[in-house]
N, C-alpha and C positions, 0 to 999 in steps of 0.2 A: 580123628587119627592123631596119635601122639607124634609130635615133631621130634626129630633126633636131636640129641644134645649138641652135636657138632654143628648142625644147621642153625640151631638157636644161638650158639655163641657167635657164629658168623653174623647173624642178624643183629645181635647186640653190638658187635663191633661196627657194623655198618651204620647203625643208629647213632652211635657215639660220634663217628666221623661226620655224619650229617649235622648233628647238633653243634659240634665244635666249629664247623665251617660256616654255619648259618644259624646261630643260636636263636636269633629273633625272627628268623624267616618263617614263612608259612609252609608247613609240611603238606604232603599230598593229602587230598581229601579222603576220608575213610570210605572204603568201598570194597567189594569182593575182589580178591586177587586170583591169579591163575591157579593157586593152590587151593582155592575154595574158601579161604579164610578172609574175614573182614579186617582190613588194616586199620588199626586204631593208634594214632600218635597220642602220647601223654607227655606234657611238658613238666619236667621235674621242678622242684623249687630251687635246686642247686645242681652243681656238677655231680658226676658219679663218684667223686672222691669223698664219699661218706657212706657208711654201711648201715644207715638208719632206715633204709627202705628196701629191705631184702626180699620182700614179698614179690615184687615185680620180677626180679631176676630168677628167683626160685620157680615162680609160676611159668616163666618162659622155658627154662631148662627142663622142668618136669613135664612140660606139655599141657599144663592145666589150661592156659589161655587157648591153646590150639584145640583142646577138647571142647571148649565152648565156642569154637569157630572164629577165634580172634588171633590175628597176628599183631601182637602188642609192639609198639615202637617207642620206647622211652627216648625223650629228647632232653638234653641238659638245659638247665635254667641258670639265671643270674640273680635269684632271690624271689621271695614270694610276691613282692609288689610287681615286679616285671612279668612274672608268670601270670598273675591275675589280669594284668592289662592285656596280655596276649589272648587269654581265654575270653575276656569280655569283648574284645574286638572281633572275635571269631577266627583269628589266625590259628589258634589251637582249640580243638573242641573240649579238651579235658586237661586239667592241670593239677599239680600237687601244691597246695598253698596253705600257709598258716591260717587257721580258722579265724583268728582275730583280724588278720589282714583282709580276709574275705568279707567279714562282717563290716569292716570299715568301708570296703568297696560297695557293698549293698547300700550302706548309708548314703553314699554319693550317687546312687542310682545305677551302678553297673549291673548288667544283666547276667548275674552269676548266682549259682546256688550249690551248696554242698550235697553230694549224693552218698557220701561215706566219710566218716572220720576215723582214720587209722590210729593216730596217737591221740587218745582221749584224756590222757594226763600229760601235763606239760613238763618238759625236762629243763625248763629255765631254773637257774640256780646261781648261788654265789660260790665261786670256786677259789680255793686257797691252798697253800702248801700244808701238808700234815705237820702238826707240831707248831702251828701258828698261834695256838692259844684260842682258837675259835671253835666252840662247840654248840653255841646257840646264837640266835640273831642278836641277843643283847650284847654279845661279845664284839659285835661290829661297831659299837659306840666308840667314836674317836679314831676308828680305822679308816684308811684310804682305800676306796673301792674304784677300780677303773671301769668305766662304762663307755658305750658308744651312744652319744646323744641322739635322741630321736628314734632309736630302734625300739622294738617291742619290749625287750628286756628292761630298758631304762624307764619305759613308761609304766610298766607293771611294778617295778621295784618299790616305788613310794607306797603302793597298796600293801606290800609285804611289811614294810616298816610300820605303817599305821595299824595293821592287823595285830602287830605285836607290841603296841604301845610305844612306838618310836616315831620320830619325824626325820625328814631329810636332813635337818640341821644336826642330827646326832651322828651322821656319817659324812666323811670328807669324800665327795665324789669327784673324780677326775675324768673329764671327757677326752677320749682318744678316738679319732675318726676311723682308724684302721683297726679292725678286730684283732689282728695278730699283735698289734701294739699293746693291747690290754694284757695279753698273756705274757709278753716280754716284760711289761712293767712289773708284773708280779714276780717273775723269775729273777729279775735284777734287784728286787727289793724296793723299787720305787713306789709300789703299791702293795697293800696287804692282801687284796683279793680282787677278782674281776667277775663281771656278770657273763655267764655263758651257759652252755648246755652240757649237763653232766654226762649225757650219753655220747657226746662227740668230743668236745674240747678237753674234758678231763682226761680220758685215756690217751688222747693224742698228745697232750702236753706231757703226761707221764712218760710216754714213749720217747718223745723228742728230747726231753730234758734229763730223764733218769731220776727225777724227783717224785716222791709220793705226794699225791694231791688228795684233797678232801672237798666236801661241798655241803651246802645247805640248800635243799631244793625248795623252790617257791611253794610247791604243792604241800610239802610237809610242814611249811610255815603258815599254812592256812589259806593260801591264795593259789587256786588252781584254775586253769582255763583250758578249754578244748584246744588241741594243738594242730595236728596235720590232717588236712581234709582233701579229699578228691573233689574238685570243683568243676562244674560244667558250665558251658555257655547255655543259658536257658532256652534260646531258640533252637540250638542244635539238639539239646536234650529232648525237647518236645517233638522233634522230627525223627529222633533215633532212640525211642524208648526201649525197643526190643534189644538193640545192640548195647545200650547202656546197662540194661538189666543183666545181660550175659557177662558184661565186663565186671560189674560189681560182684556177681556170683563167683566168677573166676578168681577175683581178688580175695574174696572171703576164703575160698578153698586154698589159695596160695598162702594166706596168713596162717590157716590151720596147719598147713604143711610145715611152715617155718617153726611154729610153736612146738610141733611134735618132733621135728628133725633139725634142731639148730646147727648141728655140725655139718649136715648136708647143705644147709642154707649158706653157711660160710663158704663151702667149696663152690657152690653155684654163683655166689657173688664174685668170687675171685676169678671164676671162668669168664664172667662178663667184664670184670675190671681187673685184668691181670697185673696192673701196676700197683694195686693196693696191697698193703701189708696184711697177711692172713691173720696174724695174732691180733692186730688192731681191729680188723673186721669182726673177729670173734667177740671181742670186748664190747664193741659198739652194738652188735646184734643182741647180745645177752642183756645189755642195758636198755635196749629199745622194747623188747617183748613185754615187759611189765607195764608199759604205757598204753597197751591196747584197750584197756577198760577202766572206767570209773567204778565206784562202788555201786552206782545205779545200773551199770550195764554188765557187771561181772556175771559170767555164766551165759551171757547172751551172744548172738553171732557177732563176729567182727564187723565193724562199720556202723552197726546200729547204735543210734544215740538216743538219749533221753531228754525230754524238754527241760527238765530241771537243770541239767548241765549247761544247756544253751542259755538259760535264764541267768545262771550264776556268771557265766562268761560275759554275757551282755552287761550285767550290773557292774562287774569289775571294770570293763572297758569304758562304760558310760561315765563312771566316777573318776577315771584316771586318764582317759584319752579324749573325752568329749564325744564318744560314739553316739550318734543319734539313735534314739530308741525306736525300733521298728517291731512289728509283729514277728514273733519268732519263726513262723512258717515261711517268712521271706528269706530266711537264711539256709534252710535245709529241708531235705525230704528223706524219709526212711523207706520210701516206696520200694526201692530195689534191694534194700538190705534186710528186709523182714523174711 
């Protein structure tokens, strides 16, 4: 039975309040509710103040999850690393996590696995003002690039340089611990560019500053990694295979809805996060949709991944972050996405 939009928005608001009041706390265990739906919490990688995960909101408002017998309960997160820890500990059964972060966790023995990769192309990029005289990676030579030391962007960037015949010594990298400081550094002219996500930071900076921005994406520069994955606690997944299967199928349908109805997806996101700017949500959703597939998965169902893409991601991370090499099937399953 399709849930009403009003009820869904109320549920979204309640989930947000729960997440904000106890972001790291353990949600109620999944189980059948009085409405006949199985309640399923999902811990996001970040707060709701980013429109790069519109599938969940659209699926809730459109009643897609309810059709599959699920009352989805998105919970705000504080980063992929913390979300991964919550899933690994069993505090949350399911989480949205950067695939590379998850692979690092598997390398350390965490009991987690990907059941779906939503963003299969990575939005990592070098972002700079338009008119900065940067049109290729070679133009970064001698330029100052603001980075956050230790984050995934800064760890992958050396591979981008090497792929294009450059070294870290060719670029002046300035470490700034606060991500917002990277953006301000560029806007004030202290740095020429910063590392960020062209789906999120680029349109947000343009809106806040009024300046036109441009970018060089890591993927277009020859270094691409799988990005945003739905990760499960392996013990929970083995005990809830039927529920997990319904959840992945509902998410695939929700993705298809967003791709076919991007304008409605914007409205649904704003219904769930009314404080968010609608025009910014539109730009972020439009930028996120093209990340759903790699060349190997184009035309295939959302979530479904190819072994070659996992292998490429593993090789990049092993070469640049010291990721221990594990059998690829320890990282993911396509069982519920096929």
